[in-house]
C-alpha positions in Angstrom: 138.0 41.7 115.3 138.5 44.8 113.2 135.2 46.2 114.5 136.2 45.7 118.1 139.6 47.3 117.4 137.9 50.4 115.9 135.1 50.6 118.6 137.4 50.4 121.6 140.2 52.4 119.9 137.9 55.3 119.2 136.5 55.1 122.7 140.0 55.8 123.9 140.7 58.5 121.3 137.4 60.4 121.9 138.8 62.8 124.5 141.9 63.7 122.4 140.3 63.8 119.0 139.0 67.4 118.9 142.2 69.1 120.3 144.4 67.1 118.0 142.3 66.9 114.8 139.6 69.5 114.7 141.7 72.3 113.2 143.7 69.9 111.0 140.6 68.5 109.3 138.7 71.7 109.0 139.2 72.0 105.2 138.0 68.4 104.7 134.8 69.1 106.7 134.2 72.4 104.9 134.6 70.8 101.5 132.2 67.9 102.4 129.5 70.3 103.6 129.8 72.5 100.6 129.3 69.5 98.3 126.3 68.4 100.4 124.6 71.8 99.7 122.1 71.2 102.5 118.9 73.2 102.7 116.3 73.9 105.3 114.0 71.0 106.2 116.2 68.1 105.0 116.6 64.9 107.0 120.3 64.1 107.2 122.2 61.0 108.3 125.9 61.3 109.4 127.6 57.9 109.4 130.7 57.6 111.5 129.9 61.0 113.0 132.7 61.0 115.6 132.4 63.9 118.0 129.7 65.5 115.9 131.6 68.3 114.1 130.0 67.6 110.7 126.6 66.7 112.2 126.2 69.8 114.2 127.2 72.0 111.2 124.6 70.1 109.2 122.0 70.8 111.9 122.6 74.5 111.5 122.3 74.2 107.7 119.0 72.3 107.7 117.4 74.6 110.4 114.8 73.7 113.0 112.5 72.3 110.3 115.2 69.7 109.4 116.9 67.0 111.5 120.3 65.3 111.7 121.0 61.9 113.1 124.6 61.0 113.7 125.7 57.4 114.2 129.1 55.9 115.2 130.4 52.5 116.3 132.2 54.2 119.3 130.1 54.9 122.3 132.7 57.4 123.5 132.4 59.4 120.3 128.6 59.3 120.5 128.7 60.6 124.1 131.1 63.4 123.1 128.8 64.4 120.2 125.7 64.4 122.5 127.5 66.6 125.0 128.6 69.0 122.3 125.0 69.3 121.0 123.6 69.8 124.5 126.2 72.5 125.4 125.5 74.3 122.1 121.7 74.1 122.5 121.3 72.2 119.2 117.9 70.6 119.4 117.6 69.1 115.9 120.5 66.7 116.1 120.7 63.5 118.0 123.3 60.7 118.1 123.3 56.9 118.5 125.8 54.1 118.7 125.4 52.0 115.5 127.4 50.0 113.0 127.6 51.9 109.7 127.5 48.6 107.9 124.1 47.7 109.4 122.0 50.8 109.7 118.9 50.3 111.8 116.6 52.5 109.6 113.8 51.8 107.1 114.5 52.4 103.4 114.2 55.9 102.1 114.4 57.5 105.5 116.8 60.3 104.7 117.3 63.1 102.1 121.1 63.2 102.6 123.8 60.8 103.9 127.2 62.0 104.9 130.3 60.1 105.9 133.4 62.2 106.7 136.6 60.1 106.8 134.8 57.1 108.2 134.8 54.4 105.4 138.5 53.6 105.8 137.9 52.1 109.2 135.1 49.8 108.2 135.9 46.1 107.5 133.5 46.1 104.6 133.0 49.7 103.3 131.0 48.4 100.3 128.3 47.3 102.8 128.3 50.7 104.4 127.8 52.4 101.0 125.0 50.0 100.1 123.4 50.8 103.4 123.6 54.5 102.8 122.0 54.0 99.4 119.2 51.9 100.9 118.2 54.5 103.5 118.2 57.4 101.1 115.0 58.5 99.4 115.0 58.3 95.6 117.0 61.3 94.4 118.7 61.7 97.7 122.4 62.8 97.9 125.4 61.0 99.4 128.6 62.8 100.2 131.6 61.0 101.6 135.3 61.6 102.1 138.3 59.3 102.6 142.0 59.8 102.9 143.8 59.8 99.5 146.9 58.1 98.2 149.2 56.7 100.9 152.2 58.4 99.3 150.5 61.8 99.6 149.7 61.4 103.3 152.9 62.2 105.3 151.5 60.7 108.5 150.9 57.3 106.9 154.1 55.9 108.4 152.3 55.5 111.7 150.7 52.2 110.7 154.0 50.5 109.9 155.6 51.8 113.0 152.8 50.5 115.2 152.6 47.2 113.3 156.3 46.6 114.0 155.6 46.7 117.7 152.4 44.6 117.8 153.2 42.2 115.0 149.8 42.7 113.4 148.0 44.8 110.9 146.4 47.5 113.0 144.3 49.1 110.2 144.3 46.9 107.0 143.6 48.4 103.6 143.2 51.9 105.2 144.2 53.7 101.9 142.4 51.3 99.5 139.5 53.7 98.7 141.9 56.6 98.2 143.6 54.8 95.3 142.9 55.8 91.7 139.1 55.6 91.1 138.4 53.0 93.8 135.9 55.2 95.7 133.9 56.0 92.6 133.8 52.4 91.6 132.6 51.3 95.0 129.8 53.9 94.9 128.6 52.7 91.5 128.7 49.1 92.7 126.5 50.1 95.7 123.9 51.4 93.3 124.6 55.2 93.3 124.3 57.3 90.2 125.8 60.6 89.0 129.1 59.8 90.9 131.5 62.7 91.0 134.9 62.6 92.6 137.3 65.4 93.7 140.8 65.0 95.0 142.5 67.7 97.0 145.6 68.3 99.1 145.7 69.7 102.6 148.3 70.5 105.3 148.1 69.1 108.8 149.8 71.6 111.0 151.1 70.8 114.5 152.7 73.2 117.0 155.5 70.9 118.1 156.7 67.3 118.1 154.5 66.4 121.1 151.3 67.5 119.4 152.3 65.7 116.2 152.9 62.4 118.0 149.8 62.7 120.2 147.7 63.1 117.0 149.2 60.2 115.3 149.2 57.7 118.2 146.7 58.8 120.9 144.0 60.7 118.9 143.5 58.4 115.9 143.0 54.9 114.5 146.0 53.3 116.4 144.9 54.5 119.9 144.0 51.0 121.1 147.4 49.6 120.3 149.1 52.7 121.7 147.3 52.3 125.0 149.0 48.9 125.4 152.5 50.0 124.6 155.0 50.2 127.5 157.3 53.2 128.0 160.0 51.6 125.8 157.7 50.9 122.9 156.2 54.4 123.1 159.7 56.0 123.0 160.7 53.9 120.0 157.5 54.6 118.1 157.6 58.3 118.7 161.3 58.5 117.6 160.6 56.6 114.4 157.5 58.7 113.6 159.4 62.0 114.1 162.1 60.7 111.9 159.5 59.9 109.2 158.0 63.4 109.2 161.3 65.3 109.7 161.2 66.6 106.1 158.1 68.7 107.1 159.5 70.3 110.2 159.0 74.1 110.3 160.8 75.6 113.3 159.4 73.8 116.3 156.3 72.6 114.5 155.4 70.4 111.5 153.3 70.9 108.4 152.5 67.4 107.3 151.0 66.9 103.8 147.7 65.0 103.4 145.3 64.2 100.6 141.5 63.7 100.6 139.1 62.2 98.1 135.6 63.5 98.1 132.7 61.8 96.4 129.2 63.0 95.7 126.5 60.7 94.3 122.7 60.4 94.1 120.3 57.6 94.9 
């Protein structure tokens, strides 16, 4: 059920994701790629690649001698990434729809595995980490990021607001890996060594209330539930969400706090 929710939800969010999240998550992408320290000729796997923002930057870093394969559970996201690569003339990156918990590759197929803000959506993130470990060559590098502590992510109220309307848990355990040393322990359990974790704060900036609400409801993990709300439910949800982020209003816009956890490990 959770896989279906994520697959079809992100299909719906694919068109809105870049306008609503590309700029807001730029610092997280930059930090992940800096930790990856990619070099020419490497074979890179990007798990939960979304619209291809990380994968295409990685393709530039590894050069024409290298290659990048991005996989995502959402066909809509894969289509968006494929279009972006084609329009940009990127020939060393390709994309496929695939479950990150069951990678369809032989062992030791890649030099580097990346996963930017994808593990939180997987029903069994431990399996996804074990799969990334399996497909990395000995000595290969894994770099992943997740959202941090719930209390440090100002937009986190969106889950409770949506749950109140649909009477179900839309995205269970979303912040689990961002707590304490949970991500580091999960990596060690999956067989990774030299696990190093960094935690850093960020600001999610929105021009106005409409953009802030669209990002929270239409362009992210609750998009499937949002698509089924009637006008009354949408009005209630938007009002409650704006009340929850009122403390971070700046003029007409909002600067909502967020936190990321970034892990680097070796196979």
